[in-house]
N, C-alpha and C positions, 0 to 999 in steps of 0.2 A: 504494500500500500504506500502511495506517495505521500510524504509528510508535507504539511504546510510550511511555507517559508516564514521565518521570524521577521519582525519589522526591519531589523538592521540588514538582514539578507535581501529583503525586498528592495530596500533603499539602494543597496549596492547594485542590484540587478538593474533598477531603473536608471541609475547613474551611468552604468556601462552601456545601456541601450541608448541613452542620450548622447554619450560620447561617440558611439558608432554612427549615429545619425549625423552628428556634426562633422565627422570625418568623411562622410559620404559613402561609407561602406554599407550602411543599412538605410533603406528607404523608409520614411515615415508612412504608415499605412493610411493616415488621414491628414494629409498636408493642407495647410491653409491656402485657399484659392479665392482671390477677390476679382477674378477676371469677369468681364461682362457675360461671356458665354456661360460660366458656371452660375452666375447670379440668375440668369434666365432659367437655367435648369432648376434651381432651388425654388424660384417663383412658380414654375410650372408644377413642381411637386406640392407646393402649398395649395394651389388651386385645383389640383387633380387633372391637369391638362395632359392627357395621354399623348396626343399628337405632338405637342411641343417637346415633351420628354423624349419620345422616340427620336425626333429630329436632332435634339441636342446630343443624345447618346451616339447617334450615327455620325455626328460631326466631331466626335472625339472628346466630349466633356468628361472629366474625371469624376465618376459617380461615387468614388470613395473619398473625395476631398471634403473639406468643411469650410463653412463661411465664417465671417468675422465674429459671429455669435456662437461658434463651435457646433453648428448644426450641419449634419450631412444630409444629402437628398433623401436617403432612406429614413432617417429620423423624422424629417419633415413630413414625408408622405404617410408614415405610420402614425405620427402624432395627429395629423389632420384627418385620418380615417379613410384614405384613398386606397382601397384594397388593390385595384387593378394597377395603380402606379407602383405600389410596393412589389407586386408580382413581377412587373416589368423590370424594375431595378434589380431584383434578386436574380432573375433570369439573365440579366446582362452582366452579373458578376459583382453586385454590391455586397459588401462585407457585413455580416451580422454574426460574429463569432462570440459564443458565450465565454465567460470568464475574462472578457476584455472590457475596458471602460465604455467604449463606444457601443459595443455589442449589448451589454447589459442596459445601457441607457436607452437604446433603441427598443428593447423588449419592454422595459418599464414604462416607456412613454406611449406604447401602442394604444390606440384609442379603444380597441375592443379585442375580445378573445379571438375572433376570426383572424385578425391581422397578426396577433401574437402567435397563434398556432402556425400560421404561414411562415413567420420568421423562424420559429423553432424547427420547422421541417427542412430548412436549408442548412445542411451541415457544412463543414469547411470545404470538403472536396467539391460539393455541388455549387457553393456560392462564390468561392474565390478562384476557382480554376475552370473557367468555361472551356478552355482548350484541352481539358483532360481527355475527352473521347478522341479528339484528333491525334493527340500524342500517343495514346494507347494503340490506335490503329497503326501508326507508323512504326512503333516499337514491335508490334506483333508480326510485321513483315519479316523480321529476322528469323522467326521460328515457324512461320506458316509454310506447310508443305503442299497443301491443296487449297486452291489451284496454284500451280507453279507460275510465279511471276518474275523470278530473279533472272538476270541476264549477265551476271559476272560471278565467276568462281574464284575466290581467294583462298589459297592454301598456306597453312603454317605447319609447324612441326607437329604432326599427328592430328591435325584438326583442319576442317574446311568450313568456309563461310560462303553462303549463297546470298549475294548482295544485288543492289539495284543501281544501275549506272546513273539514272536521272537524279536519284536521291544523293548519291555521293557527289555528283557534279554540282548540285545545289548547295551542299553543306560544306564542301572542302575545296578551297582554291587549287590545291594540288591536283585533285581528281578532275576538276574542271579543265585545267590545262592539258592533263594527260589524256583524258577521254576525248577532248575536242580534237587533239592531234591524231588520235587513233580510235575512232568510235567503234571500229569493228572488234576491239579487244574483248575477249570472252573469259580470259583467265589471268591470274596474277599471283606471283609467289612472294611470300614474306621471307626476309632473311632469317636463317635459323637462330640468330642471336636474339631475335625479338620473341619474348614469351607469348604463346597463344592467348594466355589470360589477359595480357596487356592489350593485344589487338581486339579481343572480345569486348573488353571494357570500353575501348575507344569506339568501336562500332555501335555498341549500345548507346553511347553518348550521341553519336552522329544520328542514330535513329530515335532520338528524343526520349531515350530511357534514362532512368535514374542511376547515378554512380553507386555501386554497392559499397556498404561499409567495410566488408571483408573483401580484400583483393584476391584471395585464393591461393597465395603462396604457402609453402610449408614442406615438410618431409614427404608427403604423399605426391608431390609434384616434382618436376625437374628444376624448378626455379624457386628462389626465395622471394619473400615479399619485397625486399630491396631491389632485386632484379626486375620484378614486375613493375615497380615504381619507375625504375630507370627506363624500362621499355615504353611505359606510357609517356614519359617525358620526350623520348625520341620520336614516338608516333605523333604526339602533339605538335612538335616542331616540324616534322616532315610533312604532315598533312596541312600545316598552316592553320591549326585550330588552337590558339593559345588558351582559350577559355576552358579547354579540356583539362589542362594541367592545373589551372586555378581551381577548378571544381574538385579535383582529387585532393589538393592540399587543404582546402577549407571545407571539409565535409563533417565537421564536428558540431558547430553551433546550429541548433534547430531552426531559429528564425532566419539566419543567414542562408542555410541550406534551402529552406523553403523559398526565400526570395530569389536565390540564384536559380533554383529550378524553374520558377515562374518566368524569370527573365530569359532563360535558355530556351524554353518552349516557345516563347514569343519570338525570340531571335530565329529559331528554326522555322517557325511558321512564316515569318517575313522573308526568309531566304527562299523557301519553297514558293511563296507568292511571286517574288521577283523572277524566279526561274520559270514559273508557269506563264507569266506575262511575256517574257522574252522568247519563249520557245513554243508553247502550245498555242496561245492566242495570236502571237505574231505569225505563226505558220498555218493558221486556219485559211481555207480558201473556198471561193464560191464557184460553183459550176452549174451548168444547166442540169436540171433534175434528170432528164432523159439520158444524160451522159454520165451521171454520178457513179453508176456501177462499173463504168469502164476505167475509172481512175486506178492507176497502179502506183503504189507507194512501197518501195523496197523495205523489207523488214530490218535490214541493216541501215539505219538512218542516223543522222547526226544528232537528233533530239531523243533517240532511244524509244520512240513511240512504238507500241505493239498492237494498236487497233485504231480504226477510224470510226468516229461517231458522226452520223449524218442527221441534219435537221433541215426540213423543207420549209421554205417561205410560202405562206398561203398565197394563192393567186390574187385574191381580192386586194392584197396590200401592194401588188405590183401594178394594178390598173392605173392608180393615180400618178404613177411615175412614167407611164408610157403615153405616147401621143394618141389622140383620138382621130377618127376619120376626118373631122373638120380641120384639125391642125395639120393633118397630113396633106390636105388639099391646098393649104395656104403656104406659099413659098416663104422660106426664111429670109428676112430682110435685116439689114444692119442700119440702124438709125445713126447717121453721121451728118455732120454739118457740110454744106457745100453741095456740089453736083452729084455725090453718091447717095444722098439722102433718099431712102425708099427704094433703091435698086437692089435686087436680090444678089447676095454674095455666094458664090459657089453653086453647085447643082441644086435645083429645087427638089424638095421632097415630094414625091408623088405617091398616091395610093396604089398599092399593089393590085393587080388584076386577079391574083390568086389569094383567096381568103386566108389560107393557112399561113401566108407570109406575114400577115398582120396579127396573128394570134399571139397573145402574150406568152412568154416563155417562163415556166416556173423555174426558180433557182433553188439550189441546195447549198448548205454550208457544211464542210467537212472539217472536223477537229481531230488532229493527231494526238492521242492520249495514251495513258499508261494503265494497264489493267490493275496494277497494284493499288492505285488510288481509287479506281472504280469499285473495288471490293468493299468500300464503305457503304455501298448500296446492296441490299439483300437481293435485288433483282439481278445485278451483275454477278454477285457471288454465286448464286444458283446457276446462272448461265455458264460461267467459266469453270464451274466444278462438275459440269455434266458432260455427256458425250455429244452435245450439240456441235454443229459445224463451227459456230463462233468460238468454241473452246479449243479448236485445233490450230496447230502451228502451220503456217503457210509461207511461201516465198514472199508474197506481197500481203500487206496489211488487209485484214478483213474489214468490211464496211458494215456497221450495225446501224440501221435506221432507228431513230427515236421519235416518237409521235409528239413533237412540240416544235415551236419556232426556234430559229437560231439564237435569238436573244435569251429565251428561256433556258435553252441548253447551255449557253455560256454561263448563265447564272448558276445552274446546277453544278457545272464543272468547277466554277470558282469556289463554291462551297466545299466540294469534295477535296480540292487541292489546298484550300487555305482556311476553311471554317468560316469564311466571311459570307454574310448574307445581306449585302447592301443592294437593294433593288427598288425601283420606283413602284408606286401603288398601282400604276397601269397594268403591270404584268404580274402582280402578286397572286391573283387567282390562277393564272396559267402556271406559275411556279408551284403553287399548291397542288394542282393536278399532276404536274410532272413529278413532284416529290412523292405523291401517292402512287403513281405508276411505277416508279423506280424503287419504292419501299425505302425511302429515306426519311425516317420519322422525325429527326431533329430539324430538317429543312421544312417539313410540313408545319411543325410548331412555330418556326421562325416566320414562315409566310403568314400564319394565322396572327402572329403578333403584329406584323406589318399592316395587315388588313384592319385589325381591331384597334390599332393605335393611330396610324396615319389616316385610316378611314373615319376616325373620330367617333368612338362609341361612348363618349361622355355625355353629360347633361348640358352641353353647350347649346346655344341657340342655333336654329337652322341656318342662319346667315353665316355661321362660322364653319359649316360642314362642307365636306368634299364628296358627298354621295348623291347620286341621282335621285330625284324625287323631292328635293327641297329647293328653296330659293338660294341661289349661290351668288357670291359677289360678282362673278363674271363667268362668261361661257368658256373662258380659257382655263379655268381651274381644273386641277386633276379631279377625276371622279370615277367611282365604280358603282355598279348597280347593286343595291341592297338585296334585291331578289336573287341575284346571282350569288351573293355572299351566303345567304341562307341555304340555297340549294347546294352550293359547294360544301358547306359544313355537313349537310346530310350525306352527300356522296362520298366524302373523304373521311367521315366519322371523326370530325374535330369538334368536340363540345364547345370549345371556346368561341367558335364562329356562330354556333347555334345560339348561345347565350348573348353574344354581341348583337345578332340580328334581332332577337326578341327585345332586348333593351332598347335598341335603336327605334324599333317600331313603337314601343310603348311611350317613349319620350316625344314622339312626333305622330302619334296615332291619328290625330285629326287630319294629317296630310295624306294618309294612306287608306283609312278605313272605308272610303267610298270608291276606291279604285278596283276595277275588275280583276287586275292582276293580283291584288291582295287577297281577294276572295278565292282565286285559283290556288294561291299558296296555302291558304287554310285548308282547302280541299285536299291538296297534296299531303299536308301534314296529317290529316285524318286518315288518308289512304295508306300511310306508312305503317299503320297498326294492322297486322294480319288478323283476319277473322274478327274485325272490329264489331263490338256490340254497341247498342244504343247508349248504354250507360258509360262507355269508355270515354275518357277525356281526350282532348286534342293537345298534344305536347306543346306545340308552338303557341297556341292560344293560352294555355296555362301559364307559360312563361311570360307572355305579354301582360296578362292580368296581374301577375306578381310584380312586374316592374312598373306597371301602371299605378298600382297601389303604392309602391315605393316612391314613385315620382311625386304624387300628391302628398303622401305622408311627409316626405322631406320638405316640401314647400310649407306645410303647416308647422312642422317643427322649427323651421327657420323663422317663421313669423311669430312664434310664441303662442300659437293657438292651442297646441297640445297641452301646455302648462295651464292655460286658461280653462280648458275642458277638464283637466285633472282636478283643479280646484272645485269645479262644479260636482265632480263625481266622488269627492272625498279623498283626493290625492292618491288615487290608485295608479301605481306605476304601469308603464306600457307593458312590461314583461309579465305582469300579473293578470292581464286581461285574458279572457278565454280565446281559444283558437278560432271560434266563429267570428270574433270581432276584429278581423284583420283589415276590413275595408274602412271607408270613411263615412261616418254618420252625417250625411249631408243635411238632413232636416234640422238636427240638433245644432250643427255647426252654423247654419244660416241664422237660426234664431239667436244663437249666442253672439254672432257678429253684429246682428241688428241691435241687440241689447247693449253691446259695448259701444256702438256708435251713438245711441241715445244717451248713454251715460256720459259720453264725451261732449254732449251738447249738440249733436248732429240731429237733423230732422228726419233722418232715415231716407232722404232723397238720394239722388245720384250725385256724388262729388264730381266736379269738373276739373280734371287735370289734363289740360290740353285736349279736351274731348272726352266723351263718355266711354267708360269701360264696358265692353259687351262680351257676352258669352258666345259659345260656338254656334248657337242657334239664333244669334242676332239680338237677343234680349239685353237690356241695359242692366248691369250689375252694380251693386253699391260700391265695391272696390275690387281689387284684383284677387283677394283671398276668397271673397264671395263668388267671384267669377270662377276660380279654380274649383270650388266645391260643386258648383252647378256643372262645370265642364266634366268633372269626374263622373257624375251621374249620367250625363249625356253620352259620354264615350262608352260606358258600360251598357247603356241602352242600345247603342249602335252595334256593339258586339253581339248582343242578344238578337237584334234584328237581322244581322248578317247570318247567324246560325240558323235562324228560322227560315231565311230565304234559301239557304243551302240545304235545308232539311237535315241538319245535323244537331245531335244532342251532345253537350259537353258540360 
């Protein structure tokens, strides 16, 4: 059992930690940040602005920093009760480690138990190391036998290592120069003086693995621990990886080791990203779809690719870029000053007499990639582990078509190679479907985060939203269709999107309740229950009702009406009420509001604040709270009317 530190021991430990931070050897986990970008992130966390939070995180704001009042974004979001923002921050790597000052402070200040339990569910490995799955996959390539993806055999005294050229080239300047000069190299021998244990530790480090505490020397081996250390020093110098030797020397302090591990994984990810952009993305090429299968790419190539992925551009996206019949009949002219003005320059474009010559040509994009990184997808892992044609070795790279657009496929490949998922809202649903097709669960969740944050599923007014079906500031704003979002959540089995869609509808129900497409969506939701009985509920409608009740309940809580009603009922707390009393007692509320206005000297008429306040049915309301009470009843009535029209019971 670990004993607690005495006060003097704790003070010495804190003093040593402070000295390491001042010397620059140890990074402060919660550094002070007074930049404008960080202040915007903190303000978004206070307000619960999911969209702005996601944008600031994507722009590189430090989510573990603290403001001038010692508040971190996570503390602010949990203190203000914004569950979705807390979830977003934790998924992005925000720290909430127990037994630390900031971690305990965050837990203590959480507004409710729901947020507190969410914070407790994120342990160290889950909350502070979002690159852990990426690093674990790269490390597993050292020992993975099926499917076979290695292309370089390195032999030492009594031991062999099956390695990957692209990974060595990305991580080691020595290998980059050696393999660039001789990409056809398939084997390499280590001098006998180098212990195999030393080379094994070096390769584990290159493959983003952790340095073992025990180096493996001793009487049972042919090398002593000092000889292994000397071998690691030689390899570190020869492969031009000085950080390897530093990691071996400083492998005792827990916090330093953890920090160094995080930094090295990030460095490795950055190196792989640079290599991916310089080689895979740089060498992608576009061909006519009808000629795509004729492409021949030699298996022995300079970027060590072992398969080609193909994505076809939809024809409808090509039409806008191609000349129409009218433009083909109009000769090209060059507007210049002087005698040449209006005179056609060069041969005039004429319409072809053969219709097929004017038909738009579909294009395909081919990406030269590496099976080792594609194995992060269960789809490709199953394909390459089977006896399918795609798993066989051939003289020329095999071409595998993927059912998505080139932009989406590039996004998927970027995630597989770098763990990055920065993509715009316009293609988020397409990325979601591609990730579902390829069985990449982490990318599915990231796409859902983009949709539910940049799509703005908060309680912001409609004018601030970016989703079709509401009034937007301009037609040029990014937008997605909320109906597509809900259906995508159903098809890909992502509960987060189903909840987002229901909450979005509930907070803007007056904009959708009369639309025929909304009625169709309710029928689809009812039809998703197999063998549905008349007494069965409709899942989407149940969720909308829940969030609708939450919408108006929050409005009443903010206005102080709930406390006013509690006094009338004998100070009965909200939690003690019966389960049947989850809605809003509209009649009692209206009477109480009227009584309150009379007590304040009002005549019960309509107050004029730049015009009368009206309800959804056009009637004049006393004030906005009375209007909300009536609107809640109106919306519930419209839901019942919709169900009656659709002949559904729920």
